[in-house]
N, CA and C atoms as a LAMMPS dump frame, in Angstrom:
ITEM: TIMESTEP
0
ITEM: NUMBER OF ATOMS
282
ITEM: BOX BOUNDS ff ff ff
-5.0000000000000000e+02 5.0000000000000000e+02
-5.0000000000000000e+02 5.0000000000000000e+02
-5.0000000000000000e+02 5.0000000000000000e+02
ITEM: ATOMS id mol type element x y z
1 1 1 N 0.842 -1.179 0
2 1 2 C 0 0 0
3 1 3 C 0.89 1.248 0
4 2 1 N 0.542 2.183 -0.843
5 2 2 C 1.264 3.444 -0.917
6 2 3 C 0.669 4.416 0.092
7 3 1 N 1.519 5.023 0.897
8 3 2 C 1.053 5.984 1.895
9 3 3 C 1.323 7.411 1.425
10 4 1 N 0.701 8.366 2.112
11 4 2 C 0.944 9.774 1.815
12 4 3 C 2.43 10.107 1.978
13 5 1 N 3.059 9.543 3.007
14 5 2 C 4.49 9.783 3.21
15 5 3 C 5.307 9.244 2.044
16 6 1 N 4.914 8.085 1.501
17 6 2 C 5.612 7.524 0.338
18 6 3 C 5.541 8.492 -0.841
19 7 1 N 4.356 9.039 -1.077
20 7 2 C 4.167 9.969 -2.196
21 7 3 C 5.001 11.227 -1.989
22 8 1 N 4.973 11.767 -0.786
23 8 2 C 5.739 12.984 -0.507
24 8 3 C 7.24 12.733 -0.568
25 9 1 N 7.677 11.573 -0.072
26 9 2 C 9.099 11.222 -0.155
27 9 3 C 9.542 11.098 -1.607
28 10 1 N 8.697 10.457 -2.423
29 10 2 C 9.054 10.306 -3.836
30 10 3 C 9.082 11.662 -4.537
31 11 1 N 8.138 12.534 -4.199
32 11 2 C 8.122 13.876 -4.79
33 11 3 C 9.388 14.648 -4.413
34 12 1 N 9.794 14.566 -3.146
35 12 2 C 11.021 15.243 -2.709
36 12 3 C 12.239 14.668 -3.418
37 13 1 N 12.272 13.36 -3.567
38 13 2 C 13.369 12.722 -4.284
39 13 3 C 13.419 13.144 -5.743
40 14 1 N 12.237 13.268 -6.344
41 14 2 C 12.165 13.688 -7.74
42 14 3 C 12.71 15.105 -7.896
43 15 1 N 12.358 15.996 -6.977
44 15 2 C 12.873 17.366 -7.05
45 15 3 C 14.392 17.391 -6.936
46 16 1 N 14.943 16.58 -6.057
47 16 2 C 16.402 16.498 -5.915
48 16 3 C 17.043 15.924 -7.166
49 17 1 N 16.429 14.894 -7.727
50 17 2 C 16.975 14.276 -8.94
51 17 3 C 16.968 15.257 -10.102
52 18 1 N 15.91 16.039 -10.214
53 18 2 C 15.851 17.015 -11.306
54 18 3 C 16.897 18.105 -11.117
55 19 1 N 17.206 18.428 -9.868
56 19 2 C 18.271 19.406 -9.622
57 19 3 C 19.582 18.873 -10.181
58 20 1 N 19.836 17.582 -9.978
59 20 2 C 21.058 16.967 -10.512
60 20 3 C 21.014 16.875 -12.028
61 21 1 N 19.858 16.497 -12.581
62 21 2 C 19.721 16.36 -14.03
63 21 3 C 19.94 17.682 -14.742
64 22 1 N 19.431 18.745 -14.15
65 22 2 C 19.505 20.069 -14.788
66 22 3 C 20.749 20.828 -14.384
67 23 1 N 21.489 20.282 -13.425
68 23 2 C 22.738 20.885 -12.962
69 23 3 C 22.558 22.348 -12.573
70 24 1 N 21.474 22.619 -11.836
71 24 2 C 21.23 23.952 -11.322
72 24 3 C 21.163 23.858 -9.802
73 25 1 N 21.781 24.773 -9.092
74 25 2 C 21.843 24.68 -7.63
75 25 3 C 20.475 24.572 -6.959
76 26 1 N 19.485 25.26 -7.491
77 26 2 C 18.152 25.232 -6.896
78 26 3 C 17.22 24.256 -7.602
79 27 1 N 17.755 23.428 -8.48
80 27 2 C 16.927 22.477 -9.214
81 27 3 C 16.335 23.1 -10.458
82 28 1 N 15.445 22.368 -11.051
83 28 2 C 14.812 22.799 -12.289
84 28 3 C 13.717 23.812 -11.949
85 29 1 N 13.947 25.049 -12.287
86 29 2 C 12.991 26.114 -11.996
87 29 3 C 12.731 26.922 -13.267
88 30 1 N 12.184 26.267 -14.276
89 30 2 C 11.955 26.928 -15.557
90 30 3 C 10.585 27.587 -15.658
91 31 1 N 9.722 27.407 -14.649
92 31 2 C 8.355 27.911 -14.762
93 31 3 C 8.312 29.418 -14.949
94 32 1 N 9.19 30.161 -14.297
95 32 2 C 9.202 31.616 -14.47
96 32 3 C 9.374 32.01 -15.928
97 33 1 N 10.298 31.354 -16.609
98 33 2 C 10.537 31.649 -18.031
99 33 3 C 9.374 31.173 -18.897
100 34 1 N 8.79 30.031 -18.541
101 34 2 C 7.638 29.513 -19.29
102 34 3 C 6.478 30.5 -19.207
103 35 1 N 6.182 30.962 -17.989
104 35 2 C 5.08 31.895 -17.784
105 35 3 C 5.356 33.214 -18.498
106 36 1 N 6.598 33.664 -18.457
107 36 2 C 6.952 34.903 -19.152
108 36 3 C 6.66 34.791 -20.646
109 37 1 N 7.057 33.69 -21.254
110 37 2 C 6.79 33.467 -22.682
111 37 3 C 5.291 33.385 -22.955
112 38 1 N 4.571 32.655 -22.096
113 38 2 C 3.118 32.528 -22.239
114 38 3 C 2.452 33.894 -22.161
115 39 1 N 2.859 34.705 -21.193
116 39 2 C 2.263 36.028 -21.029
117 39 3 C 2.513 36.914 -22.246
118 40 1 N 3.704 36.839 -22.803
119 40 2 C 4.016 37.63 -23.998
120 40 3 C 3.148 37.177 -25.167
121 41 1 N 3.012 35.865 -25.316
122 41 2 C 2.263 35.332 -26.45
123 41 3 C 0.757 35.562 -26.331
124 42 1 N 0.231 35.595 -25.114
125 42 2 C -1.224 35.654 -24.94
126 42 3 C -1.74 36.974 -24.378
127 43 1 N -0.848 37.788 -23.823
128 43 2 C -1.286 39.011 -23.185
129 43 3 C -1.809 38.802 -21.769
130 44 1 N -1.716 37.58 -21.263
131 44 2 C -2.123 37.297 -19.89
132 44 3 C -1.047 37.792 -18.925
133 45 1 N -1.352 37.701 -17.644
134 45 2 C -0.396 38.142 -16.638
135 45 3 C -0.291 37.11 -15.52
136 46 1 N 0.036 35.868 -15.879
137 46 2 C 0.197 34.814 -14.89
138 46 3 C 1.503 35.002 -14.133
139 47 1 N 1.496 34.583 -12.892
140 47 2 C 2.723 34.584 -12.102
141 47 3 C 3.355 33.193 -12.167
142 48 1 N 4.561 33.089 -11.666
143 48 2 C 5.215 31.782 -11.59
144 48 3 C 4.37 30.832 -10.746
145 49 1 N 3.831 31.341 -9.638
146 49 2 C 2.966 30.508 -8.796
147 49 3 C 1.758 30.018 -9.585
148 50 1 N 1.162 30.881 -10.403
149 50 2 C 0.024 30.476 -11.225
150 50 3 C 0.396 29.328 -12.165
151 51 1 N 1.601 29.393 -12.717
152 51 2 C 2.063 28.322 -13.616
153 51 3 C 2.143 26.989 -12.907
154 52 1 N 2.715 26.993 -11.692
155 52 2 C 2.79 25.745 -10.926
156 52 3 C 1.406 25.267 -10.522
157 53 1 N 0.512 26.189 -10.144
158 53 2 C -0.849 25.783 -9.781
159 53 3 C -1.577 25.197 -10.983
160 54 1 N -1.32 25.732 -12.169
161 54 2 C -1.883 25.154 -13.391
162 54 3 C -1.475 23.688 -13.506
163 55 1 N -0.199 23.411 -13.226
164 55 2 C 0.283 22.027 -13.302
165 55 3 C -0.343 21.149 -12.223
166 56 1 N -0.595 21.715 -11.034
167 56 2 C -1.293 20.974 -9.979
168 56 3 C -2.668 20.543 -10.488
169 57 1 N -3.393 21.477 -11.097
170 57 2 C -4.733 21.151 -11.594
171 57 3 C -4.681 20.157 -12.752
172 58 1 N -3.669 20.255 -13.594
173 58 2 C -3.505 19.272 -14.666
174 58 3 C -3.402 17.874 -14.073
175 59 1 N -2.551 17.728 -13.064
176 59 2 C -2.364 16.414 -12.444
177 59 3 C -3.614 15.976 -11.682
178 60 1 N -4.322 16.919 -11.049
179 60 2 C -5.548 16.575 -10.322
180 60 3 C -6.623 16.063 -11.282
181 61 1 N -6.773 16.713 -12.421
182 61 2 C -7.767 16.264 -13.399
183 61 3 C -7.378 14.906 -13.961
184 62 1 N -6.111 14.723 -14.263
185 62 2 C -5.674 13.41 -14.749
186 62 3 C -5.945 12.325 -13.722
187 63 1 N -5.656 12.616 -12.448
188 63 2 C -5.889 11.627 -11.393
189 63 3 C -7.379 11.323 -11.264
190 64 1 N -8.216 12.336 -11.432
191 64 2 C -9.658 12.158 -11.277
192 64 3 C -10.296 11.433 -12.454
193 65 1 N -9.653 11.492 -13.607
194 65 2 C -10.265 10.908 -14.801
195 65 3 C -9.595 9.625 -15.265
196 66 1 N -8.619 9.165 -14.545
197 66 2 C -7.947 7.91 -14.864
198 66 3 C -8.406 6.859 -13.86
199 67 1 N -9.04 5.785 -14.341
200 67 2 C -9.474 4.754 -13.398
201 67 3 C -8.309 4.29 -12.521
202 68 1 N -8.541 4.225 -11.251
203 68 2 C -7.548 3.833 -10.245
204 68 3 C -6.436 4.861 -10.09
205 69 1 N -6.349 5.833 -10.946
206 69 2 C -5.301 6.844 -10.869
207 69 3 C -3.929 6.257 -11.161
208 70 1 N -2.991 7.122 -11.408
209 70 2 C -1.601 6.713 -11.61
210 70 3 C -0.775 7.422 -10.554
211 71 1 N 0.122 6.685 -9.933
212 71 2 C 0.939 7.236 -8.864
213 71 3 C 1.666 8.497 -9.32
214 72 1 N 2.101 8.516 -10.568
215 72 2 C 2.806 9.657 -11.141
216 72 3 C 2.01 10.951 -10.971
217 73 1 N 0.687 10.88 -11.141
218 73 2 C -0.128 12.087 -11.007
219 73 3 C -0.058 12.649 -9.592
220 74 1 N -0.056 11.777 -8.602
221 74 2 C -0.021 12.214 -7.215
222 74 3 C 1.372 12.705 -6.818
223 75 1 N 2.398 12.027 -7.281
224 75 2 C 3.773 12.435 -6.976
225 75 3 C 4.062 13.787 -7.619
226 76 1 N 3.774 13.913 -8.915
227 76 2 C 4.001 15.186 -9.591
228 76 3 C 3.148 16.291 -8.985
229 77 1 N 1.892 15.977 -8.671
230 77 2 C 1.01 16.98 -8.071
231 77 3 C 1.554 17.494 -6.757
232 78 1 N 2.076 16.598 -5.923
233 78 2 C 2.662 17.009 -4.641
234 78 3 C 3.874 17.903 -4.876
235 79 1 N 4.711 17.522 -5.832
236 79 2 C 5.903 18.325 -6.134
237 79 3 C 5.507 19.697 -6.67
238 80 1 N 4.538 19.739 -7.583
239 80 2 C 4.106 21.015 -8.157
240 80 3 C 3.482 21.917 -7.1
241 81 1 N 2.745 21.316 -6.167
242 81 2 C 2.142 22.121 -5.11
243 81 3 C 3.227 22.726 -4.223
244 82 1 N 4.271 21.949 -3.942
245 82 2 C 5.403 22.48 -3.187
246 82 3 C 6.091 23.606 -3.931
247 83 1 N 6.268 23.435 -5.235
248 83 2 C 6.893 24.483 -6.047
249 83 3 C 6.015 25.732 -6.102
250 84 1 N 4.697 25.549 -6.119
251 84 2 C 3.781 26.696 -6.094
252 84 3 C 3.943 27.46 -4.782
253 85 1 N 4.071 26.733 -3.681
254 85 2 C 4.289 27.388 -2.392
255 85 3 C 5.6 28.145 -2.346
256 86 1 N 6.638 27.526 -2.905
257 86 2 C 7.94 28.183 -2.961
258 86 3 C 7.852 29.48 -3.77
259 87 1 N 7.238 29.394 -4.949
260 87 2 C 7.125 30.56 -5.822
261 87 3 C 6.247 31.637 -5.181
262 88 1 N 5.169 31.232 -4.538
263 88 2 C 4.301 32.193 -3.88
264 88 3 C 4.975 32.89 -2.726
265 89 1 N 5.736 32.134 -1.965
266 89 2 C 6.47 32.718 -0.836
267 89 3 C 7.523 33.693 -1.351
268 90 1 N 8.211 33.304 -2.409
269 90 2 C 9.247 34.173 -3.002
270 90 3 C 8.617 35.44 -3.552
271 91 1 N 7.418 35.294 -4.136
272 91 2 C 6.764 36.44 -4.748
273 91 3 C 5.879 37.233 -3.802
274 92 1 N 5.796 36.802 -2.544
275 92 2 C 4.983 37.516 -1.566
276 92 3 C 3.501 37.19 -1.645
277 93 1 N 3.148 36.108 -2.372
278 93 2 C 1.741 35.748 -2.54
279 93 3 C 1.237 34.845 -1.421
280 94 1 N 2.128 34.378 -0.53
281 94 2 C 1.706 33.449 0.529
282 94 3 C 1.815 34.128 1.865
């Protein structure tokens, strides 16, 4: 049985692994640049936190519409929610 702690541990491990894969001291933090490009292309004004929250909802919808769900959706969702908190705290939104 997979526990909440298992999911959170895997999400934390994934964030650390991506930091190594991307060779950036703070890990893979490309959402700011993604949102900047999106805002230029669409005229919207999303924040970095909004970008991560978008990904949280993507994973939540996938989890809700996939029979039995996939562990990946929950692990990624937990990681994205943590990244949203980080971005919000950095931006003064939390």
